KEKE-3310 file (N, C-alpha, C; in steps of 0.2 Angstrom, whole numbers, plus 5000, padded with zeros to 4 digits):
npx = (5188:5180:5167:5163:5151:5149:5139:5133:5141:5139:5143:5141:5142:5145:5134:5126:5112:5107:5092:5086:5072:5071:5062:5045:5045:5038:5028:5019:5005:4995:4983:4982:4985:4996:5011:5022:5038:5048:5063:5076:5089:5104:5114:5127:5135:5146:5152:5163:5162:5162:5159:5149:5140:5128:5116:5101:5091:5075:5064:5048:5043:5032:5030:5019:5008:5004:5004:4991:4979:4977:4989:4994:5006:5014:5026:5034:5043:5056:5068:5082:5092:5107:5119:5129:5126:5114:5104:5099:5088:5086:5077:5078:5067:5062:5057:5062:5057:5051:5038:5030:5032:5024:5012:5010:5008:5011:5006:5003:4996:4992:4990:4977:4973:4961:4961:4970:4979:4985:4977:4969:4956:4949:4949:4938:4933:4929:4936:4949:4950:4948:4960:4969:4966:4969:4959:4951:4946:4939:4952:4955:4965:4977:4985:4998:5005:5018:5025:5038:5039:5030:5015:5001:4989:4993:4996:4987:4988:5002:5007:4998:4995:5007:5016:5017:5029:5037:5043:5043:5054:5052:5058:5057:5059:5063:5067:5075:5077:5082:5094:5091:5082:5072:5072:5064:5062:5065:5059:5061:5074:5083:5086:5100:5097:5084:5069:5063:5046:5035:5039:5032:5019:5013:5013:5005:5001:4993:4987:4983:4978:4979:4989:4998:5005:5021:5038:5047:5058:5059:5067:5076:5085:5094:5101:5110:5114:5123:5116:5122:5132:5147:5155:5151:5139:5122:5110:5097:5079:5074:5068:5058:5043:5044:5057:5072:5072:5078:5082:5084:5094:5104:5106:5109:5121:5129:5129:5136:5130:5126:5119)
npy = (4333:4322:4311:4299:4290:4280:4277:4270:4277:4291:4307:4318:4335:4346:4346:4332:4321:4307:4300:4288:4282:4268:4264:4259:4251:4243:4229:4224:4214:4203:4204:4217:4219:4228:4227:4232:4237:4243:4249:4255:4266:4275:4289:4298:4313:4320:4335:4342:4357:4371:4364:4349:4346:4338:4328:4317:4308:4303:4290:4283:4270:4263:4252:4252:4238:4236:4246:4258:4268:4278:4279:4277:4279:4276:4287:4294:4308:4315:4325:4323:4331:4325:4330:4340:4353:4367:4368:4374:4367:4361:4353:4343:4337:4327:4319:4306:4306:4319:4320:4311:4318:4329:4325:4320:4321:4327:4323:4329:4322:4315:4298:4289:4275:4271:4276:4276:4283:4275:4266:4265:4265:4272:4286:4298:4298:4310:4319:4316:4320:4334:4337:4333:4343:4355:4362:4375:4370:4360:4352:4340:4331:4336:4337:4343:4349:4341:4348:4358:4371:4386:4393:4405:4397:4386:4388:4384:4369:4369:4377:4381:4370:4366:4358:4364:4376:4373:4379:4383:4386:4390:4382:4392:4404:4421:4432:4440:4428:4419:4411:4402:4393:4379:4371:4364:4372:4372:4382:4384:4383:4368:4358:4349:4332:4333:4332:4337:4342:4332:4333:4327:4314:4305:4299:4303:4297:4302:4294:4296:4285:4267:4263:4273:4271:4269:4266:4274:4285:4291:4305:4311:4322:4330:4345:4354:4369:4378:4388:4399:4414:4418:4424:4419:4423:4422:4420:4432:4436:4450:4465:4471:4467:4463:4460:4450:4433:4423:4410:4411:4420:4413:4403:4411:4417:4405:4402:4412:4424:4441:4452)
npz = (5807:5795:5793:5782:5773:5759:5745:5731:5723:5726:5731:5744:5750:5763:5778:5776:5775:5767:5762:5753:5745:5737:5725:5722:5711:5697:5691:5678:5675:5665:5670:5674:5687:5698:5705:5718:5725:5738:5743:5755:5758:5765:5767:5775:5779:5789:5796:5807:5816:5826:5840:5840:5826:5820:5811:5809:5799:5803:5800:5797:5787:5776:5764:5749:5746:5733:5718:5714:5704:5713:5723:5740:5752:5768:5774:5785:5789:5799:5807:5817:5829:5832:5837:5848:5850:5847:5832:5816:5804:5787:5774:5759:5747:5735:5719:5708:5696:5686:5681:5689:5701:5699:5700:5713:5731:5747:5764:5780:5789:5805:5809:5817:5828:5822:5809:5795:5782:5772:5767:5753:5750:5759:5757:5750:5733:5727:5735:5733:5719:5721:5728:5718:5708:5714:5720:5730:5745:5758:5767:5776:5778:5776:5764:5753:5738:5729:5720:5714:5710:5713:5710:5708:5707:5713:5726:5736:5738:5740:5749:5760:5768:5774:5787:5805:5809:5797:5782:5764:5751:5735:5719:5709:5715:5715:5722:5736:5743:5734:5734:5743:5739:5735:5746:5761:5776:5793:5805:5818:5831:5834:5848:5855:5853:5851:5840:5824:5820:5810:5793:5782:5782:5775:5757:5742:5726:5711:5698:5681:5674:5674:5665:5666:5677:5685:5689:5702:5712:5728:5735:5749:5759:5772:5779:5791:5801:5813:5827:5830:5825:5815:5825:5836:5842:5845:5833:5830:5828:5818:5824:5817:5809:5796:5795:5794:5798:5812:5808:5795:5794:5799:5789:5778:5781:5782:5769:5764:5761:5758:5770)
capx = (5187:5173:5165:5159:5149:5148:5134:5131:5146:5136:5146:5138:5146:5142:5132:5120:5110:5102:5088:5083:5067:5072:5057:5039:5046:5032:5028:5012:5003:4989:4977:4982:4987:5002:5015:5028:5043:5052:5069:5078:5096:5105:5121:5128:5142:5146:5157:5164:5164:5162:5155:5148:5134:5126:5109:5099:5084:5071:5059:5044:5041:5028:5029:5013:5008:5004:5002:4984:4979:4978:4993:4996:5010:5017:5033:5035:5050:5058:5075:5084:5099:5111:5125:5129:5124:5107:5105:5093:5088:5082:5076:5077:5063:5060:5056:5067:5053:5047:5030:5028:5032:5019:5005:5011:5006:5013:5001:5005:4991:4994:4985:4975:4972:4955:4962:4977:4978:4988:4971:4967:4948:4947:4948:4933:4935:4928:4941:4955:4949:4949:4967:4973:4965:4970:4953:4952:4941:4941:4958:4956:4971:4983:4989:5000:5008:5026:5028:5044:5037:5024:5011:4995:4984:4995:4997:4983:4991:5009:5009:4993:4995:5013:5016:5019:5036:5040:5042:5046:5056:5051:5063:5056:5060:5068:5069:5081:5078:5083:5099:5089:5077:5073:5072:5060:5066:5062:5060:5063:5080:5082:5091:5103:5093:5077:5067:5058:5039:5036:5038:5026:5018:5011:5014:5000:5002:4987:4988:4977:4975:4984:4994:5003:5009:5028:5043:5050:5062:5058:5074:5075:5091:5094:5107:5110:5118:5122:5112:5127:5136:5154:5158:5148:5133:5116:5106:5090:5074:5074:5062:5053:5039:5046:5064:5075:5071:5085:5084:5086:5101:5109:5107:5112:5128:5132:5130:5140:5126:5126:5112)
capy = (4327:4321:4304:4298:4283:4280:4272:4271:4282:4297:4311:4324:4339:4350:4341:4329:4314:4306:4294:4287:4276:4266:4260:4259:4247:4240:4224:4224:4207:4204:4205:4224:4220:4231:4226:4237:4236:4249:4248:4262:4267:4282:4291:4303:4316:4324:4339:4345:4364:4373:4359:4343:4348:4332:4326:4310:4308:4298:4289:4277:4269:4256:4252:4249:4231:4237:4253:4259:4274:4282:4275:4281:4275:4280:4289:4299:4310:4320:4326:4323:4334:4320:4333:4343:4360:4368:4369:4375:4361:4361:4347:4343:4332:4327:4313:4305:4308:4325:4319:4308:4323:4334:4322:4318:4325:4325:4324:4329:4319:4310:4293:4286:4268:4269:4280:4277:4285:4271:4262:4270:4265:4276:4292:4299:4300:4317:4323:4315:4324:4340:4338:4333:4349:4361:4366:4377:4368:4356:4347:4338:4327:4340:4336:4348:4347:4340:4352:4362:4378:4388:4398:4407:4392:4380:4389:4380:4363:4369:4381:4382:4365:4364:4357:4369:4377:4372:4384:4380:4391:4386:4383:4398:4410:4426:4438:4440:4422:4414:4407:4397:4390:4372:4367:4365:4375:4371:4388:4384:4379:4361:4357:4342:4326:4334:4330:4341:4339:4328:4337:4324:4307:4300:4302:4300:4299:4301:4293:4297:4278:4261:4263:4278:4269:4267:4266:4281:4285:4297:4307:4315:4323:4335:4349:4358:4374:4380:4394:4405:4416:4416:4427:4415:4426:4418:4424:4434:4439:4457:4467:4473:4461:4461:4459:4444:4429:4420:4404:4413:4423:4407:4400:4416:4417:4399:4402:4418:4429:4447:4454)
capz = (5803:5792:5793:5776:5771:5752:5742:5724:5721:5727:5736:5746:5753:5769:5782:5773:5776:5761:5763:5746:5745:5730:5723:5718:5705:5696:5686:5676:5673:5660:5674:5676:5694:5698:5712:5719:5730:5739:5748:5757:5759:5767:5767:5780:5779:5795:5797:5814:5816:5833:5843:5835:5823:5816:5811:5807:5797:5807:5795:5797:5780:5775:5757:5747:5743:5725:5716:5710:5702:5719:5728:5746:5757:5774:5774:5790:5789:5804:5807:5824:5831:5835:5839:5855:5849:5844:5825:5811:5799:5781:5770:5752:5746:5728:5716:5703:5689:5687:5680:5695:5706:5698:5702:5719:5736:5754:5769:5787:5794:5810:5809:5823:5827:5817:5803:5792:5775:5767:5765:5748:5749:5765:5755:5745:5726:5726:5739:5729:5713:5723:5729:5712:5704:5718:5722:5737:5749:5764:5766:5783:5779:5776:5758:5749:5732:5729:5715:5717:5708:5716:5706:5711:5707:5716:5733:5741:5740:5741:5755:5765:5773:5777:5794:5809:5809:5791:5776:5758:5747:5729:5714:5705:5719:5711:5726:5740:5745:5728:5735:5748:5736:5734:5752:5766:5781:5799:5807:5825:5832:5837:5853:5855:5855:5849:5833:5821:5819:5803:5786:5780:5785:5769:5750:5738:5719:5708:5691:5677:5673:5676:5660:5667:5683:5683:5694:5704:5718:5733:5738:5755:5763:5776:5781:5797:5802:5820:5828:5832:5819:5815:5831:5842:5844:5843:5828:5833:5823:5817:5828:5812:5807:5789:5795:5793:5804:5814:5804:5788:5794:5799:5782:5773:5783:5780:5761:5762:5757:5762:5773)
cpx = (5180:5172:5161:5157:5147:5144:5132:5135:5143:5140:5143:5143:5142:5140:5125:5118:5105:5099:5084:5078:5068:5066:5050:5041:5040:5032:5021:5011:4997:4983:4977:4983:4994:5005:5020:5032:5046:5058:5071:5086:5098:5113:5122:5135:5142:5152:5157:5166:5165:5157:5154:5141:5132:5119:5107:5092:5080:5065:5055:5041:5038:5027:5022:5013:5008:5002:4995:4985:4979:4982:4995:5000:5013:5024:5033:5042:5051:5065:5077:5091:5102:5118:5124:5128:5117:5109:5098:5094:5084:5082:5075:5073:5060:5059:5060:5064:5049:5039:5027:5027:5026:5012:5005:5010:5009:5007:5005:5000:4994:4989:4983:4974:4966:4956:4969:4976:4981:4983:4968:4959:4945:4945:4942:4935:4935:4934:4948:4955:4951:4956:4971:4972:4967:4965:4953:4945:4943:4947:4959:4962:4977:4988:4991:5005:5016:5029:5033:5043:5031:5021:5004:4990:4986:4997:4993:4986:4998:5011:5004:4993:5002:5013:5018:5026:5040:5038:5045:5048:5057:5057:5063:5056:5065:5070:5075:5083:5080:5089:5097:5084:5078:5072:5066:5064:5062:5064:5062:5070:5079:5088:5094:5098:5086:5076:5062:5051:5040:5035:5032:5025:5016:5013:5008:5001:4995:4988:4982:4973:4981:4990:5000:5007:5016:5032:5046:5054:5060:5065:5073:5082:5090:5101:5105:5115:5117:5119:5116:5131:5143:5158:5155:5142:5127:5112:5099:5086:5075:5067:5056:5050:5041:5053:5066:5074:5078:5087:5087:5093:5106:5111:5111:5120:5132:5134:5134:5136:5126:5119:5109)
cpy = (4326:4313:4303:4291:4284:4275:4274:4277:4290:4301:4317:4328:4343:4344:4338:4322:4312:4299:4293:4281:4274:4261:4263:4256:4243:4234:4223:4217:4208:4206:4213:4225:4222:4230:4230:4235:4242:4247:4255:4261:4274:4283:4297:4306:4321:4328:4343:4352:4366:4369:4354:4344:4342:4331:4319:4311:4302:4297:4283:4276:4262:4256:4249:4242:4231:4244:4253:4266:4280:4279:4280:4276:4279:4281:4295:4301:4316:4320:4327:4326:4329:4323:4336:4350:4361:4370:4371:4369:4363:4354:4348:4337:4332:4320:4312:4306:4314:4324:4316:4314:4328:4331:4318:4323:4322:4326:4324:4326:4314:4305:4291:4278:4266:4272:4280:4278:4280:4265:4266:4270:4270:4283:4293:4301:4307:4321:4322:4319:4331:4342:4338:4339:4355:4365:4368:4375:4365:4352:4345:4334:4330:4339:4343:4346:4346:4344:4357:4370:4380:4394:4400:4401:4386:4381:4385:4373:4363:4372:4381:4376:4362:4363:4363:4369:4375:4377:4381:4386:4388:4387:4389:4404:4415:4432:4437:4433:4416:4409:4401:4393:4382:4368:4369:4367:4374:4378:4389:4380:4373:4360:4350:4337:4327:4333:4335:4338:4336:4333:4334:4317:4302:4304:4299:4302:4297:4300:4294:4290:4273:4261:4268:4276:4267:4268:4273:4280:4292:4299:4312:4316:4329:4339:4353:4363:4376:4387:4400:4407:4415:4419:4424:4418:4423:4423:4426:4437:4446:4459:4469:4467:4458:4460:4451:4440:4426:4414:4406:4417:4418:4404:4405:4417:4411:4399:4408:4423:4435:4449:4460)
cpz = (5800:5791:5787:5774:5764:5750:5736:5721:5721:5732:5738:5750:5758:5774:5779:5775:5770:5762:5756:5747:5738:5728:5720:5711:5703:5691:5684:5673:5668:5664:5676:5684:5694:5705:5712:5725:5731:5744:5750:5759:5762:5767:5771:5779:5784:5795:5803:5813:5824:5836:5838:5833:5818:5817:5808:5805:5800:5802:5797:5790:5780:5767:5755:5744:5735:5724:5712:5707:5707:5724:5734:5750:5762:5773:5779:5791:5794:5804:5815:5824:5835:5838:5846:5855:5846:5837:5822:5806:5793:5778:5763:5750:5739:5725:5710:5696:5690:5685:5686:5701:5706:5699:5709:5725:5743:5758:5776:5792:5798:5811:5816:5822:5822:5810:5800:5784:5770:5765:5760:5748:5754:5762:5749:5738:5725:5729:5735:5723:5715:5724:5722:5707:5708:5720:5729:5741:5755:5762:5773:5784:5777:5770:5755:5743:5733:5724:5718:5715:5711:5712:5710:5712:5711:5724:5738:5743:5742:5747:5761:5770:5775:5784:5798:5809:5803:5786:5770:5754:5740:5724:5710:5709:5716:5716:5730:5743:5740:5730:5740:5745:5735:5740:5757:5772:5788:5803:5815:5826:5836:5842:5852:5857:5853:5842:5831:5821:5812:5798:5783:5783:5780:5762:5746:5731:5715:5701:5687:5675:5674:5671:5662:5674:5681:5690:5696:5711:5722:5736:5744:5758:5767:5777:5787:5797:5810:5821:5830:5826:5820:5821:5837:5845:5841:5838:5831:5827:5823:5821:5823:5809:5800:5789:5794:5799:5806:5810:5797:5788:5795:5793:5777:5775:5781:5773:5759:5758:5761:5764:5768)
residu = (MET:ALA:LYS:ILE:ASN:LYS:GLN:ASN:ASN:ILE:LYS:LEU:TYR:LYS:LYS:ARG:LEU:LEU:SER:ILE:VAL:LEU:GLY:VAL:SER:VAL:ILE:ALA:PHE:SER:SER:LEU:ILE:VAL:TYR:ALA:TYR:LEU:THR:SER:SER:SER:GLU:VAL:VAL:ASN:LYS:VAL:GLN:ILE:GLY:ASN:ASN:THR:ILE:GLU:ILE:ILE:GLU:GLU:PHE:THR:PRO:PRO:LYS:LYS:GLN:THR:ILE:ASN:THR:ILE:PHE:LYS:LYS:LYS:VAL:GLN:VAL:LYS:ASN:THR:GLY:ASN:VAL:PRO:CYS:TYR:ILE:ARG:VAL:TYR:ALA:ASP:PHE:SER:ASP:GLY:GLU:ILE:ARG:ASP:ILE:SER:PHE:PHE:SER:ASN:TYR:GLU:SER:THR:SER:GLU:THR:THR:LEU:ASP:GLU:THR:SER:PHE:LEU:ASP:GLU:ASN:TYR:ILE:SER:GLU:ILE:ALA:ASN:GLY:ILE:LYS:GLY:SER:ASN:PRO:TYR:GLY:PHE:TYR:SER:ALA:LYS:ARG:ASP:VAL:THR:ASP:ASP:SER:ASN:TYR:VAL:ASN:LEU:SER:HIS:LEU:PRO:THR:ASN:TRP:VAL:PHE:ILE:PRO:ASP:ASN:GLU:THR:GLY:ASP:ASP:SER:ALA:LEU:LYS:GLY:TYR:TYR:TYR:TYR:THR:LYS:GLU:VAL:ALA:PRO:GLY:ASP:VAL:THR:SER:PRO:LEU:PHE:THR:TYR:ILE:MET:THR:ILE:TYR:GLU:ASP:GLU:GLN:ASN:ILE:LYS:GLN:PHE:ASP:VAL:ILE:VAL:TYR:GLY:GLU:SER:VAL:GLN:VAL:THR:ASP:LYS:ASN:GLY:ASP:THR:PHE:GLU:ASP:ASP:THR:ASP:GLU:ASN:GLY:ILE:LYS:ALA:TRP:LYS:LYS:ALA:TRP:ARG:GLU:PHE:LEU:ASP:LEU:ALA:ASP)
# end
């Protein structure tokens, strides 16, 4: 049986949980002060297979009081295994506006009581400029680009600072992994009741000027697949260091891809 919650006439198939931050809707006044609001909603589709394989997106979300040319807000995204069998997890994260996506960055920085990145005055302007331009240098706050295509000059912000145990297969992947493209994959199996490490903890959007500030949505949903194959055997990493990893084997079988 499948349990389906519907919202906004969106239907998801497989095991998906959709967390949509509806917002950063802005109203510009003559004083050029821009206010924003964000709301959130979610949808879950759970499919029971061998055992109960279900997940839930765990989110800590603090909307910005207003948008500025360097808007930073907290959105900590993790995924919990709420089922009773181990699983592998992947996450799709995107923006409703492609132009906003290409000027936005995720950060995996874990705040302390003294340091929170959503206070935009905290970050040095030169540092923000380096992140915006993908300059290879110091990146103590773990920002990486939200761009979905990876090129040589974007590898620094797109791949180098992904959190531990997360990998991204970009939209422009053309090799053997092309069928897996577009997702962030958690490479460790997640036991029942356990939670992944955060995919990101903050989002920063760097506008060229105040006139370019506009409304956008942040879309996040996750999928899971069991760690055993169709015969009930656990997937294992190939012994060859260049071989296929267990998490990738699980997703390839789920998608009916040949080895």
